[in-house]
C-alpha positions in Angstrom: 0.5 -37.5 -62.2 -1.8 -39.6 -64.4 0.4 -42.9 -63.0 0.2 -41.0 -59.3 -4.1 -41.0 -60.0 -3.5 -44.4 -61.2 -2.1 -44.9 -58.1 -4.8 -43.2 -55.7 -7.6 -44.8 -57.8 -6.6 -48.7 -57.5 -5.6 -48.2 -53.7 -9.4 -47.0 -53.2 -11.1 -49.8 -55.0 -8.6 -52.0 -53.5 -9.7 -50.7 -50.2 -13.4 -51.0 -50.9 -13.3 -54.2 -52.5 -11.1 -55.5 -49.2 -13.1 -54.3 -47.0 -16.6 -55.4 -48.4 -15.0 -59.2 -48.5 -14.2 -58.4 -44.8 -17.2 -56.9 -43.8 -19.2 -59.8 -45.7 -17.0 -62.4 -43.8 -17.5 -61.1 -40.8 -21.0 -61.4 -41.0 -21.4 -64.6 -42.8 -18.9 -66.2 -40.2 -21.1 -63.9 -37.4 -24.6 -65.6 -38.8 -23.1 -68.9 -38.8 -22.0 -68.9 -35.1 -25.3 -67.3 -34.2 -27.6 -70.4 -36.0 -25.4 -72.6 -34.5 -25.6 -71.5 -31.1 -29.1 -71.5 -31.2 -31.4 -71.7 -28.3 -28.7 -71.2 -26.4 -27.9 -67.8 -27.1 -31.7 -67.4 -26.4 -31.0 -68.5 -22.9 -27.8 -67.0 -22.1 -29.9 -63.9 -22.9 -32.9 -64.5 -20.7 -31.0 -65.5 -18.0 -29.4 -61.7 -17.4 -29.8 -60.5 -14.2 -29.4 -56.9 -12.3 -25.9 -58.3 -11.5 -23.8 -56.4 -13.7 -20.5 -58.6 -13.5 -23.4 -61.4 -15.4 -24.7 -58.7 -17.4 -21.2 -57.7 -18.8 -20.5 -61.4 -19.2 -23.4 -62.1 -21.1 -22.7 -58.9 -23.6 -19.2 -60.4 -24.0 -20.3 -64.2 -25.0 -23.6 -62.9 -27.2 -20.9 -60.3 -29.1 -18.0 -63.2 -29.6 -21.0 -65.1 -31.5 -22.4 -62.1 -33.6 -19.5 -60.8 -34.2 -21.2 -57.4 -33.9 -20.7 -54.7 -31.0 -23.1 -52.8 -32.4 -25.3 -55.6 -33.2 -25.9 -56.6 -29.8 -26.3 -53.0 -28.5 -28.7 -52.0 -31.1 -30.4 -55.7 -29.9 -30.6 -54.2 -26.4 -32.0 -51.1 -27.3 -34.9 -52.9 -28.7 -35.2 -55.4 -25.6 -35.1 -51.7 -23.5 -37.7 -50.0 -25.6 -40.1 -53.5 -25.5 -39.5 -53.4 -21.7 -37.6 -56.6 -21.2 -34.9 -54.9 -19.9 -34.0 -51.9 -17.4 -31.4 -49.7 -17.4 -28.7 -51.4 -15.5 -29.0 -54.7 -17.3 -28.8 -53.2 -20.6 -25.2 -51.5 -18.9 -23.4 -54.1 -17.8 -24.5 -56.1 -21.4 -23.4 -52.7 -23.4 -20.0 -53.4 -21.8 -19.5 -56.8 -22.3 -20.0 -56.4 -25.6 -16.8 -53.9 -25.7 -14.8 -56.8 -24.7 -16.5 -59.3 -27.0 -15.7 -57.1 -29.7 -11.9 -57.5 -29.3 -12.2 -61.3 -30.4 -12.0 -59.9 -33.8 -9.4 -57.8 -33.8 -7.5 -60.7 -32.2 -8.7 -62.7 -34.4 -7.5 -60.3 -37.2 -4.3 -59.7 -36.4 -3.0 -63.3 -37.2 -1.7 -63.6 -40.7 -3.4 -65.8 -42.4 -5.2 -64.4 -45.7 -2.4 -67.0 -47.3 -4.5 -70.0 -46.1 -7.6 -68.3 -46.4 -8.8 -69.6 -50.1 -8.7 -72.9 -48.6 -11.3 -72.1 -45.7 -13.0 -70.3 -48.6 -13.1 -73.7 -50.3 -13.6 -75.9 -47.9 -16.4 -73.0 -46.8 -18.0 -73.0 -50.5 -18.5 -77.1 -50.3 -19.7 -77.1 -47.8 -22.2 -74.9 -48.4 -23.3 -75.9 -51.4 -23.8 -80.2 -50.7 -24.3 -80.1 -47.0 -28.0 -81.2 -46.7 -28.2 -80.7 -43.1 -28.9 -77.2 -41.7 -26.3 -77.6 -38.9 -23.6 -78.4 -41.4 -24.5 -75.4 -43.7 -23.8 -73.1 -40.6 -20.2 -74.7 -39.7 -19.8 -74.2 -43.5 -20.8 -70.6 -43.5 -18.8 -70.2 -40.5 -15.7 -71.4 -42.1 -16.5 -69.5 -45.5 -17.0 -66.5 -43.6 -13.3 -67.2 -41.6 -11.5 -67.7 -45.1 -13.6 -64.6 -47.1 -12.8 -62.3 -44.0 -9.2 -62.8 -44.3 -8.7 -62.7 -48.1 -10.5 -58.8 -47.7 -8.0 -58.6 -45.0 -5.0 -59.6 -47.6 -7.1 -57.4 -50.3 -6.6 -54.3 -48.0 -3.2 -55.0 -47.4 -2.0 -55.4 -50.6 -4.2 -51.9 -51.5 -2.5 -50.2 -49.1 1.0 -51.1 -50.0 1.8 -48.4 -52.2 0.5 -46.1 -49.2 4.0 -46.7 -47.2 5.7 -44.7 -50.2 3.5 -41.3 -50.5 5.6 -38.4 -48.7 1.5 -36.8 -48.3 0.1 -39.9 -46.6 3.4 -39.7 -44.7 2.6 -36.0 -43.5 -0.9 -36.6 -42.8 0.2 -39.7 -40.2 2.7 -37.5 -38.3 0.3 -34.7 -38.2 -1.7 -37.4 -36.5 0.8 -39.0 -34.7 1.7 -35.1 -32.9 -2.1 -34.5 -32.3 -3.6 -37.2 -30.2 -7.3 -35.7 -30.5 -7.4 -35.5 -34.5 -6.2 -38.9 -33.9 -9.5 -39.9 -31.7 -11.6 -38.2 -34.0 -9.9 -39.4 -37.3 -11.2 -43.3 -35.9 -14.3 -42.0 -34.7 -15.6 -40.3 -37.8 -13.9 -42.9 -39.8 -16.3 -45.9 -37.5 -19.3 -43.9 -37.8 -19.3 -44.1 -41.6 -18.5 -47.8 -42.1 -21.1 -48.4 -39.0 -17.7 -50.6 -37.5 -15.3 -50.5 -35.3 -14.1 -54.2 -36.5 -13.6 -52.6 -39.4 -11.9 -49.8 -38.8 -9.8 -52.0 -36.5 -8.7 -54.2 -39.4 -7.8 -51.3 -41.6 -5.1 -50.0 -39.2 -4.5 -53.5 -38.9 -3.6 -53.5 -42.8 -2.1 -50.2 -42.5 0.2 -51.6 -39.9 1.6 -55.1 -42.0 2.5 -52.3 -44.5 5.0 -51.2 -41.9 3.3 -47.3 -42.2 1.2 -47.0 -38.6 2.7 -46.9 -35.1 1.1 -47.8 -32.0 1.5 -43.8 -30.9 -0.8 -43.4 -34.3 -3.1 -46.3 -33.5 -4.0 -46.1 -30.5 -6.0 -42.4 -30.4 -8.2 -44.1 -33.5 -8.7 -47.0 -31.6 -10.2 -44.6 -29.0 -11.9 -42.9 -31.6 -13.5 -46.6 -33.1 -15.2 -47.1 -29.9 -17.1 -44.0 -29.9 -17.8 -44.2 -33.6 -19.0 -46.9 -33.1 -22.3 -45.9 -30.9 -24.1 -43.9 -34.2 -25.2 -47.2 -34.8 -27.0 -47.4 -31.0 -28.2 -43.8 -31.4 -29.8 -44.1 -34.6 -31.4 -47.6 -33.7 -32.8 -45.6 -30.7 -34.5 -42.8 -32.8 -37.8 -43.6 -32.4 -38.2 -45.5 -29.2 -39.0 -45.0 -25.4 -37.1 -42.6 -23.6 -35.6 -45.8 -21.8 -34.4 -46.9 -25.3 -32.8 -43.2 -26.2 -31.0 -43.6 -22.4 -29.8 -47.1 -22.8 -28.1 -45.8 -26.2 -27.1 -42.8 -24.2 -25.1 -45.1 -21.8 -22.9 -46.8 -24.4 -22.2 -43.5 -25.5 -20.9 -42.3 -21.8 -19.3 -45.1 -21.6 -16.7 -44.8 -24.5 -16.3 -41.2 -24.0 -15.7 -41.4 -20.7 -13.1 -44.6 -21.1 -11.5 -42.4 -23.6 -10.8 -39.1 -21.1 -9.8 -41.3 -18.5 -7.2 -43.0 -20.5 -5.4 -40.8 -22.8 -3.1 -39.5 -19.8 -2.1 -42.9 -19.7 -1.6 -43.7 -23.7 2.0 -43.8 -23.7 2.1 -46.4 -20.5 -0.3 -48.1 -22.6 1.8 -48.2 -25.9 4.9 -49.7 -24.0 3.0 -52.1 -22.4 1.6 -53.7 -25.6 4.8 -53.2 -27.0 6.6 -55.2 -24.4 4.0 -58.1 -25.2 4.6 -57.7 -28.6 7.5 -55.9 -30.0 8.1 -57.2 -33.2 4.4 -57.0 -34.7 2.4 -53.7 -35.0 -0.8 -55.6 -35.7 -0.7 -57.7 -32.7 -0.1 -54.6 -30.7 -2.8 -52.7 -32.2 -5.0 -55.9 -31.2 -3.9 -56.2 -27.8 -4.5 -52.5 -26.5 -7.6 -52.6 -28.0 -8.2 -55.5 -26.0 -6.6 -54.1 -23.0 -8.6 -51.1 -22.9 -11.9 -52.2 -23.1 -11.4 -54.7 -20.5 -9.5 -51.7 -18.2 -12.6 -49.4 -20.0 -14.9 -52.1 -18.4 -13.8 -52.6 -14.4 -13.4 -48.9 -13.9 -16.8 -48.2 -15.7 -18.7 -51.0 -14.0 -18.9 -49.7 -10.4 -20.1 -46.7 -11.4 -22.9 -48.2 -13.6 -25.4 -46.1 -11.1 -23.9 -42.8 -11.6 -23.6 -43.4 -15.3 -27.9 -43.8 -15.0 -28.2 -40.6 -13.3 -25.9 -38.6 -15.5 -28.2 -39.9 -18.5 -31.4 -39.6 -16.2 -30.5 -35.8 -16.8 -29.5 -35.4 -20.0 -32.5 -37.1 -21.1 -35.7 -36.2 -17.7 -38.3 -38.1 -17.4 -40.0 -41.8 -17.5 -42.2 -43.3 -20.4 -45.4 -42.4 -20.7 -48.2 -44.8 -19.8 -48.5 -47.9 -22.4 -49.9 -48.4 -25.3 -51.7 -51.3 -26.3 -49.8 -53.3 -28.5 -46.7 -56.0 -28.5 -44.8 -56.3 -25.1 -41.8 -58.4 -26.6 -41.5 -57.4 -29.9 -39.4 -54.4 -31.4 -37.9 -54.8 -35.4 -34.4 -54.1 -34.1 -34.7 -57.7 -33.3 -34.6 -58.8 -36.3 -31.2 -58.0 -36.7 -30.5 -61.5 -34.6 -33.5 -63.9 -35.8 -32.5 -66.6 -33.1 -33.6 -63.5 -30.4 -36.5 -63.0 -32.8 -37.9 -66.2 -33.0 -37.8 -66.6 -28.7 -39.3 -63.0 -28.5 -42.5 -63.9 -31.3 -42.9 -67.3 -28.8 -43.4 -64.9 -25.8 -45.4 -62.5 -27.2 -47.9 -65.8 -29.0 -48.1 -67.0 -25.3 -48.8 -63.8 -23.8 -52.1 -63.1 -26.5 -52.8 -67.1 -25.8 -52.4 -66.1 -22.3 -55.2 -62.6 -22.0 -57.3 -65.1 -24.4 -57.5 -67.7 -21.9 -57.9 -64.7 -19.3 -61.3 -63.8 -21.2 -62.4 -66.9 -21.0 -62.6 -66.4 -17.8 -63.9 -63.3 -17.1 -66.5 -63.8 -19.6 -67.9 -67.0 -17.5 -67.5 -65.6 -14.4 -69.6 -62.5 -15.8 -72.5 -64.8 -17.4 -72.9 -66.0 -14.1 -72.9 -63.0 -11.9 -74.3 -60.7 -14.6 -71.8 -58.5 -14.1 -71.8 -55.4 -16.7 -68.0 -54.5 -16.0 -66.5 -58.0 -16.6 -68.4 -58.2 -20.0 -66.6 -54.5 -20.6 -63.1 -55.9 -19.8 -63.8 -58.7 -22.2 -64.2 -55.7 -24.8 -60.9 -54.1 -23.8 -59.1 -57.4 -23.7 -60.3 -58.2 -27.1 -59.2 -55.3 -28.9 -55.3 -55.9 -27.7 -56.0 -59.5 -29.2 -56.8 -58.1 -32.2 -53.6 -55.8 -32.1 -51.9 -58.2 -31.0 -52.7 -61.1 -33.9 -51.8 -58.3 -36.3 -48.5 -57.7 -34.7 -47.4 -61.3 -34.8 -48.4 -61.7 -38.0 -46.5 -59.2 -39.3 -43.5 -59.8 -37.5 -43.7 -63.3 -38.6 -43.8 -62.0 -42.1 -40.4 -60.5 -41.8 -38.7 -62.8 -39.5 -39.4 -66.0 -42.4 -37.9 -64.0 -44.5 -33.9 -64.1 -42.1 -31.8 -67.0 -42.2 -33.2 -69.1 -39.7 -32.3 -72.6 -38.7 -34.7 -75.6 -39.5 -35.7 -76.1 -36.3 -36.7 -72.2 -35.6 -38.0 -71.8 -39.1 -41.0 -74.9 -38.2 -42.2 -73.0 -35.2 -42.6 -69.7 -36.8 -44.4 -71.5 -39.3 -46.8 -72.9 -36.9 -46.9 -70.0 -35.2 -48.8 -68.0 -37.8 -51.6 -71.2 -37.4 -51.7 -70.9 -33.5 -51.6 -67.3 -33.7 -55.3 -67.5 -35.7 -56.8 -70.4 -33.4 -55.6 -68.2 -30.3 -57.7 -64.9 -32.5 -60.5 -66.9 -32.7 -60.1 -68.2 -28.9 -60.8 -64.9 -28.1 -63.9 -64.2 -30.6 -65.2 -66.9 -28.6 -64.9 -65.0 -25.5 -66.3 -62.1 -26.9 -69.3 -63.9 -28.2 -70.1 -65.2 -24.3 -69.8 -61.3 -23.1 -72.3 -61.0 -25.6 -74.7 -63.5 -24.9 -74.4 -62.4 -21.1 -75.4 -59.4 -21.9 -78.5 -60.5 -23.7 -79.1 -62.7 -20.6 -78.9 -59.8 -17.8 -81.0 -57.1 -20.8 -83.7 -60.0 -20.8 -83.2 -61.4 -17.5 -82.7 -64.7 -17.8 -82.5 -67.6 -15.4 -81.2 -70.7 -14.7 -81.7 -73.9 -12.9 -79.0 -75.6 -11.3 -78.8 -77.6 -13.1 -78.1 -76.1 -16.0 -75.1 -74.0 -14.2 -73.8 -76.6 -13.0 -73.0 -78.1 -16.1 -72.1 -74.8 -18.1 -69.4 -75.0 -15.0 -68.4 -78.4 -15.4 -67.9 -77.8 -19.1 -66.2 -75.2 -19.0 -63.7 -76.4 -16.7 -62.3 -79.3 -19.4 -62.0 -76.1 -21.7 -60.2 -74.0 -19.4 -57.8 -77.2 -18.5 -57.5 -77.9 -22.1 -56.8 -74.7 -22.9 -53.9 -74.0 -20.3 -52.6 -77.6 -21.6 -52.3 -76.5 -25.2 -50.3 -73.3 -23.9 -47.9 -74.8 -21.6 -47.7 -77.2 -24.4 -46.8 -74.5 -26.9 -44.6 -73.0 -24.1 -42.6 -75.5 -22.9 -42.7 -77.8 -26.3 -44.3 -80.4 -24.5 -45.5 -83.0 -26.5 -47.1 -85.3 -23.8 -49.2 -82.3 -22.7 -49.9 -81.5 -26.6 -51.3 -85.2 -26.4 -53.8 -84.9 -23.5 -55.6 -82.0 -25.1 -57.3 -84.2 -27.6 -58.2 -86.8 -24.4 -59.7 -83.5 -22.8 -61.4 -82.6 -25.7 -63.4 -85.3 -26.5 -64.7 -85.1 -22.6 -65.8 -81.3 -24.2 -67.5 -83.0 -26.8 -69.1 -85.6 -24.8 -70.4 -82.8 -22.7 -72.0 -81.1 -25.5 -74.2 -83.9 -26.9 -75.3 -84.5 -23.0 -76.1 -81.4 -21.4 -77.9 -80.7 -25.2 -80.2 -83.4 -24.3 -80.4 -82.3 -20.9 -81.4 -78.9 -22.3 -84.1 -80.6 -24.1 -85.4 -82.4 -21.1 -86.0 -79.4 -19.1 -87.2 -77.7 -22.3 -90.2 -80.5 -22.4 -90.7 -80.1 -18.4 -91.2 -76.4 -18.6 -88.3 -75.8 -16.7 -87.1 -73.1 -19.2 -88.0 -71.0 -22.3 -87.3 -71.5 -25.5 -85.3 -68.5 -25.8 -82.9 -68.8 -22.4 -82.4 -72.6 -23.9 -81.1 -70.9 -27.6 -78.4 -69.1 -25.3 -77.6 -71.4 -23.3 -77.1 -73.8 -26.4 -74.5 -71.0 -27.9 -73.1 -70.9 -25.0 -72.1 -74.2 -24.6 -71.1 -74.5 -28.5 -68.8 -70.9 -27.7 -67.0 -73.8 -25.0 -67.1 -76.1 -27.4 -65.4 -74.7 -30.0 -62.5 -72.9 -28.0 -61.9 -77.0 -27.7 -61.2 -77.6 -30.7 -59.1 -74.6 -30.9 -57.1 -75.6 -28.1 -56.4 -79.0 -29.9 -55.2 -77.2 -32.9 -52.9 -74.9 -31.1 -51.6 -78.7 -29.4 -51.0 -80.2 -33.0 -49.2 -77.9 -34.4 -46.5 -78.6 -31.0 -47.1 -82.2 -32.5 -47.0 -81.8 -35.9 -43.9 -79.4 -36.6 -41.8 -82.0 -33.8 -41.5 -78.7 -32.0 -41.0 -80.9 -28.4 -38.2 -82.7 -30.3 
């Protein structure tokens, strides 16, 4: 009895340790691949269209890189919640994620635990001694690969005694006789470990001991696909209705796929046994791949019906969007490369809003339009909210594993966001001065207004060039901002002198003149902050 308890305890400890190494190796390898992919991964996601085929391909590729269908689906929930992706796009990517995750099963089906220590040694050496971030990422991929297979080896060794256990054999026979019980077992196990790849890895390790055959493994695989939906459902808590719908599409897709395939399980078992008659681990991996590819091919033409069903289950649309960030969602921090791209988009949105406020405030000054002044104040509230949200997001993003290039962009964006907020403040100052102009019924000569318009045009041009240089990482445009700023400074000096002449000639009074000087001073300060934005591009070599 004591020996039996010891064996059980040893098996459980070995299984937990092996599974931990397996999951850590998969995460390490995925992070390394993600960082190595860099901009390519962002570009792939940005090209998602409503064409379901392209969305499926994108979902497959992204999941192959980050090594987790759960992470891809959580990211999709974040995109939908941020309003960056519609349900048609999300459905395609989710289906593709199910295909992409089968690559992990195909990988672990190879018996490579014998060479795993070599990969760990090489990977560790690269991570410890490489100076270049990209080389370190390659080291992480190799190290993760080795740790993953070491985990598989430990799980396999820990599970070997189970093959001699009569109780476990009875459990396996019970599952084999009841496919629905097998599906529930796979669902429960995957829901607990939050990874269908981990459950598949355990199955493959069991198959290596000769205990599990395809009749038992296949229902568990079906259950794994349903169980992995739990991660996305949890991630959708507290999100918009549309994001909830995306998570439920994932669940519906896997449930319907399983129901469709249950009558054809014997045929699928026969196919994979014919392809790989001597390797149950390979049969499990092939069954996982065939099931997910076939399920996707069946369900892609039915996406619109899936969406109709989910709309019935979760009726209604989202309420009017509250003031806040559009592109940021904390779920995106799971994939830092993508999160870095999103924070740049949000910063550009904030900058565009500040530029709009400059345009509105000057128009209000010329036309004495109080409604435009109110619009400036409304926009300024949004700018302040965005400044706080982006800064908070940047703090959390800076703590993640980013490439040197992305880290440089994140660091420079702290300063860019501050400069944009100050630009918004100066536009608000001009709106305040406009109210004074309206209330005191102040008038300006044609020459004064012409000078103001000229300086404003230079300022607006500098701001637009600064935003474009940041958005496109364009060092040439960043350099050009300095030239425009010099013209702004020249204008300020010249127009101050002109103002003094008008005062001496009695063409304006002291109060209206002081207000005029304040307006051109705010324009000059906006030009300075535009230069700061441009210099952040140059100083951080963002253009390279």
